[in-house]
C-alpha positions in Angstrom: -48.9 79.8 69.8 -48.9 80.2 66.0 -48.1 83.6 64.4 -50.8 84.6 61.8 -48.7 86.3 59.1 -51.7 87.3 57.0 -53.5 89.2 59.8 -50.3 91.0 60.8 -49.9 92.8 57.5 -51.0 96.4 57.1 -54.3 97.1 55.3 -52.5 98.7 52.4 -50.4 95.5 51.7 -52.2 93.8 48.9 -53.2 90.1 49.2 -51.6 87.4 47.2 -54.3 85.9 44.9 -53.9 82.3 46.1 -53.9 83.2 49.8 -57.0 85.4 49.3 -58.8 82.6 47.4 -58.0 80.1 50.2 -59.0 82.5 53.0 -62.4 83.0 51.5 -63.0 79.7 49.7 -63.0 81.3 46.3 -61.7 80.1 43.0 -58.5 81.8 41.8 -60.3 83.6 38.9 -63.0 84.9 41.3 -60.4 85.9 43.9 -58.4 87.7 41.2 -61.6 89.6 40.0 -62.4 90.7 43.6 -58.8 91.9 44.2 -58.7 93.7 40.8 -62.0 95.4 41.5 -61.2 96.5 45.1 -57.6 97.4 44.9 -55.0 96.9 47.6 -57.2 97.5 50.7 -57.5 94.3 52.6 -60.7 95.5 54.4 -62.4 96.3 51.1 -61.3 93.0 49.6 -62.5 91.0 52.6 -65.9 92.8 52.5 -66.2 92.3 48.7 -65.5 88.6 49.1 -68.2 88.3 51.7 -70.7 90.2 49.5 -69.7 88.0 46.5 -70.3 84.8 48.5 -73.6 86.0 49.7 -74.7 86.9 46.2 -73.7 83.5 44.9 -75.6 81.8 47.7 -78.7 83.9 46.9 -78.5 83.1 43.2 -78.1 79.3 44.0 -81.1 79.5 46.3 -83.3 81.2 43.7 -82.2 78.7 41.1 -83.1 75.7 43.3 -86.7 77.0 43.8 -87.4 77.1 40.1 
């Protein structure tokens, strides 16, 4: 059984930018922007990353229709 270090940290412990980018499939600059905007809360950052990815997908979908 592997120990998941990232999920064992408290919500107030900020993410490392590279680890956050890998977790959510973001570029490092995008991950850095999300982390800067949402502060140290892991829950808030995870939610913001999901919202960002959904917005990017919607934008790409709209662009492909035109």
